[in-house]
C-alpha positions as CSV (number, residue, x, y, z in Angstrom):
1,X,144.6,-15.2,121.1
2,X,142.9,-18.0,123.0
3,X,140.3,-20.0,120.9
4,X,136.8,-19.4,121.3
5,X,135.0,-22.5,123.4
6,X,131.9,-23.6,121.4
7,X,129.7,-26.0,123.8
8,X,127.8,-28.7,121.9
9,X,124.5,-29.7,123.3
10,X,122.4,-32.6,121.7
11,X,118.9,-32.6,122.8
12,X,117.5,-35.3,120.7
13,X,113.8,-35.4,119.3
14,X,112.0,-32.4,120.1
15,X,109.0,-30.1,119.0
16,X,109.4,-27.2,117.4
17,X,107.6,-24.8,119.7
18,X,110.4,-26.2,122.4
19,X,113.2,-25.5,120.1
20,X,112.2,-21.9,119.6
21,X,111.5,-21.3,123.3
22,X,114.7,-22.9,124.3
23,X,116.8,-20.5,121.9
24,X,114.8,-17.5,123.0
25,X,116.0,-18.3,126.7
26,X,119.7,-19.2,125.6
27,X,119.9,-15.8,123.6
28,X,118.5,-13.8,126.1
29,X,121.2,-15.0,128.5
30,X,124.1,-14.8,125.9
31,X,123.2,-11.0,125.6
32,X,123.7,-10.6,129.3
33,X,126.8,-12.5,129.0
34,X,125.5,-15.3,131.4
35,X,126.3,-17.9,128.8
36,X,128.9,-18.7,126.3
37,X,128.4,-19.6,122.5
38,X,126.8,-22.8,121.9
39,X,125.5,-24.9,119.3
40,X,122.0,-27.2,119.9
41,X,121.7,-30.2,118.0
42,X,118.5,-31.9,117.6
43,X,115.7,-33.6,115.3
44,X,112.1,-32.1,115.1
45,X,109.0,-33.5,115.2
46,X,107.2,-33.2,111.8
47,X,106.6,-29.4,111.2
48,X,106.1,-27.2,108.3
49,X,107.0,-23.8,109.4
50,X,106.1,-20.5,107.5
51,X,108.0,-17.4,107.6
52,X,106.8,-13.9,107.4
53,X,107.1,-13.9,103.5
54,X,105.8,-17.6,103.4
55,X,102.9,-18.1,100.8
56,X,100.0,-20.2,102.2
57,X,99.7,-21.7,98.8
58,X,103.2,-23.4,99.0
59,X,101.7,-25.9,101.4
60,X,100.1,-27.9,98.7
61,X,98.6,-30.7,101.2
62,X,95.0,-30.3,102.6
63,X,94.9,-30.4,106.4
64,X,93.5,-33.6,106.4
65,X,96.5,-35.0,104.7
66,X,98.7,-33.1,107.4
67,X,96.8,-34.7,110.3
68,X,97.1,-37.9,108.6
69,X,100.8,-37.6,108.4
70,X,101.3,-36.0,111.9
71,X,102.5,-32.8,110.7
72,X,102.1,-29.5,112.8
73,X,101.9,-26.2,111.0
74,X,103.5,-23.0,113.0
75,X,104.0,-19.7,111.8
76,X,107.0,-18.0,113.0
77,X,108.6,-14.4,112.7
78,X,111.5,-15.5,110.5
79,X,111.7,-14.5,107.2
80,X,111.5,-16.8,104.2
81,X,108.8,-19.1,102.9
82,X,107.8,-22.5,104.0
83,X,109.9,-25.4,105.1
84,X,109.7,-28.9,106.6
85,X,111.6,-30.3,109.6
86,X,111.3,-33.8,111.0
87,X,113.1,-36.9,112.0
88,X,116.2,-37.8,110.2
89,X,117.2,-34.2,109.5
90,X,119.8,-32.9,111.8
91,X,119.0,-29.3,113.0
92,X,121.8,-27.1,114.5
93,X,120.9,-23.7,116.1
94,X,124.0,-22.0,116.9
95,X,123.6,-19.0,119.6
96,X,126.7,-17.3,119.0
97,X,127.8,-13.7,119.9
98,X,129.3,-12.7,116.6
99,X,131.6,-10.0,118.1
100,X,133.8,-12.6,119.5
101,X,134.4,-13.9,116.1
102,X,136.7,-12.1,113.4
103,X,136.3,-11.7,110.0
104,X,139.3,-13.6,107.6
105,X,139.5,-9.9,106.2
106,X,143.0,-8.3,106.7
107,X,141.5,-5.8,109.4
108,X,139.9,-8.8,111.2
109,X,137.0,-7.0,111.9
110,X,134.0,-8.8,114.0
111,X,132.3,-11.3,111.9
112,X,129.3,-9.7,109.9
113,X,126.0,-11.4,109.0
114,X,126.8,-12.2,105.3
115,X,130.2,-13.7,106.5
116,X,128.5,-15.6,109.0
117,X,126.2,-17.2,106.5
118,X,129.1,-18.0,104.4
119,X,130.6,-19.9,107.3
120,X,127.8,-22.1,108.0
121,X,127.6,-23.0,104.3
122,X,131.3,-24.0,104.7
123,X,130.6,-26.3,107.7
124,X,127.8,-27.8,105.6
125,X,129.8,-28.6,102.4
126,X,132.7,-29.7,104.4
127,X,130.4,-32.1,106.3
128,X,129.1,-33.5,103.2
129,X,132.6,-33.9,102.0
130,X,133.4,-36.1,105.0
131,X,130.9,-38.7,103.7
132,X,132.0,-38.4,100.0
133,X,129.1,-36.1,99.1
134,X,130.2,-33.1,96.7
135,X,128.2,-30.1,97.9
136,X,128.2,-26.4,97.2
137,X,126.2,-23.2,97.2
138,X,124.1,-21.6,94.3
139,X,124.7,-18.0,93.5
140,X,121.0,-16.3,94.1
141,X,119.7,-19.5,96.2
142,X,119.9,-20.1,100.0
143,X,121.0,-23.4,101.1
144,X,123.8,-26.1,100.2
145,X,123.2,-28.3,97.1
146,X,124.6,-31.4,95.6
147,X,124.8,-32.6,92.3
148,X,124.8,-36.2,93.3
149,X,121.5,-36.7,92.1
150,X,122.7,-35.9,88.3
151,X,121.0,-38.7,86.1
152,X,119.0,-41.6,87.0
153,X,118.3,-41.8,90.9
154,X,117.0,-44.5,93.3
155,X,114.3,-42.9,95.6
156,X,114.1,-39.8,93.7
157,X,111.8,-36.9,94.7
158,X,111.0,-33.9,92.6
159,X,109.1,-30.8,94.4
160,X,105.7,-29.9,93.6
161,X,104.8,-33.4,92.0
162,X,102.3,-36.5,93.2
163,X,101.2,-34.6,96.4
164,X,98.8,-37.7,96.9
165,X,101.3,-40.2,95.1
166,X,101.7,-43.5,97.2
167,X,105.4,-43.7,98.5
168,X,106.0,-46.3,96.0
169,X,105.1,-44.0,93.2
170,X,107.6,-41.5,94.4
171,X,110.4,-44.0,94.6
172,X,110.3,-44.6,91.0
173,X,110.6,-41.1,89.8
174,X,113.8,-40.0,87.9
175,X,115.6,-36.7,87.8
176,X,117.0,-34.9,85.0
177,X,120.8,-33.8,86.0
178,X,120.1,-31.0,88.1
179,X,121.1,-29.5,91.7
180,X,119.2,-31.0,94.6
181,X,119.3,-29.2,98.1
182,X,120.3,-31.0,100.7
183,X,120.5,-28.4,103.5
184,X,118.3,-25.3,104.6
185,X,119.8,-22.5,106.3
186,X,118.5,-19.4,108.5
187,X,119.9,-17.0,110.7
188,X,118.1,-14.4,113.2
189,X,120.8,-11.8,114.5
190,X,119.6,-9.7,117.3
191,X,121.9,-7.2,119.0
192,X,124.8,-9.3,117.6
193,X,123.6,-12.7,118.8
194,X,122.4,-15.5,116.3
195,X,119.7,-18.1,116.6
196,X,118.1,-20.5,113.9
197,X,120.4,-22.4,111.9
198,X,120.8,-25.3,109.6
199,X,118.9,-28.3,109.1
200,X,120.6,-31.1,107.0
201,X,118.7,-34.0,105.7
202,X,120.5,-36.9,106.6
203,X,118.0,-39.9,106.6
204,X,114.9,-37.6,106.1
205,X,111.8,-39.3,104.4
206,X,111.9,-37.0,101.3
207,X,108.1,-37.6,100.7
208,X,107.2,-34.9,103.7
209,X,108.7,-32.3,101.0
210,X,105.8,-33.4,98.7
211,X,103.5,-31.5,101.0
212,X,105.2,-28.2,100.4
213,X,106.7,-26.2,97.9
214,X,110.1,-25.8,100.0
215,X,111.3,-22.2,99.9
216,X,109.3,-21.6,97.1
217,X,111.4,-23.3,94.5
218,X,109.6,-25.5,92.3
219,X,112.6,-26.1,89.7
220,X,114.9,-28.1,91.8
221,X,114.6,-31.3,94.0
222,X,115.2,-32.2,97.5
223,X,117.9,-34.8,98.5
224,X,119.2,-36.5,101.6
225,X,122.7,-37.9,102.5
226,X,120.7,-41.5,102.5
227,X,119.8,-40.8,99.1
228,X,123.0,-39.7,97.7
229,X,124.8,-42.7,99.2
230,X,122.1,-45.1,98.9
231,X,122.5,-46.3,102.7
232,X,121.3,-45.0,106.1
233,X,123.9,-42.6,107.9
234,X,124.3,-42.9,111.8
235,X,123.2,-39.7,113.0
236,X,125.6,-39.5,115.8
237,X,128.3,-39.7,112.9
238,X,126.8,-36.6,111.4
239,X,126.7,-34.7,114.4
240,X,130.3,-35.3,115.3
241,X,131.5,-34.3,112.0
242,X,129.0,-31.3,111.8
243,X,130.3,-30.2,115.1
244,X,133.9,-30.7,114.4
245,X,133.7,-28.7,111.3
246,X,132.0,-25.7,113.2
247,X,135.3,-25.9,115.2
248,X,137.1,-26.0,112.1
249,X,135.4,-23.2,110.3
250,X,135.1,-20.9,113.4
251,X,138.5,-21.5,114.8
252,X,137.1,-22.6,118.1
253,X,137.2,-25.2,120.4
254,X,134.4,-27.9,120.8
255,X,133.2,-29.0,124.2
256,X,130.3,-31.6,124.3
257,X,128.0,-31.2,127.2
258,X,125.4,-33.5,128.7
259,X,122.9,-31.2,129.8
260,X,121.5,-27.7,129.8
261,X,122.7,-27.7,133.6
262,X,126.5,-28.2,132.6
263,X,126.2,-25.4,130.1
264,X,124.3,-23.1,132.5
265,X,125.5,-24.2,135.9
266,X,122.0,-24.3,136.9
267,X,118.6,-25.1,134.9
268,X,116.3,-22.5,133.0
269,X,113.6,-22.5,135.6
270,X,111.7,-25.1,133.5
271,X,110.8,-28.7,134.8
272,X,112.7,-30.9,132.3
273,X,113.9,-34.6,132.3
274,X,117.2,-35.6,130.6
275,X,118.1,-33.5,127.4
276,X,117.0,-36.9,125.4
277,X,113.6,-36.7,126.9
278,X,113.3,-32.8,126.4
279,X,109.7,-31.9,125.0
280,X,108.2,-28.6,126.1
281,X,109.3,-25.6,127.4
282,X,106.0,-23.8,128.4
283,X,113.5,-11.3,119.5
284,X,114.4,-7.9,116.4
285,X,116.3,-8.9,113.3
286,X,115.1,-10.9,110.7
287,X,115.7,-14.8,110.8
288,X,115.3,-16.5,107.5
289,X,114.9,-20.3,106.5
290,X,115.0,-21.0,103.0
């Protein structure tokens, strides 16, 4: 059987509503068979998102502090609680028709939602391993976690502490040995077509997470690749590693594209500049970020 082709489209830094609208367009086209499987890679401008199960109390910062930090707040129809996206965080949105992928089970049935989730976790753990960061999943918790923060950690951050602390104060905190969350995952599957995806903290300013209780979890810290390795990581290196691991884990060939036009053969009917300058472009089962 020929390998499925997954296109990779890197969009740069775009706002959250643009990302959602673009996904909606691509999901509709994928359902109609007018485009293939694609992974969007991007960074979001600072935003807190609230899923359908979100508790407002998990945004612990007052509105004036959010405005001061330049953080927007958006409600969305996904499941899950509260999360943050921002610069330095690599977000990937796979728009896949799962009927084209096969399970690893003996009967090779079409890929289901649970195995799809496990494969995305495997993409993340492999990507972290490429940078010598051991990562794993934790039963009962969504996301990917690392033990790299066990013991004293430089630039450590613990969820739910020091909302109004100065950055210098946040940097002097120390963590007891525990798992730290390095990536959040979400999925929306509508008629077999996926959207939402992965948010991997690469060089993310972790003090933004002090504005919320991420996914309602108060007992575990948030980390980043930069924090665990004590150095900034080139985002493009991570993007290439993540894309390569998508190909490996999903048994697919990877094709990097330069623009939406290259993906669609036409535009989406939306005025736009080159993908890196894409800014504003002006759906059934339950998505979930955690």
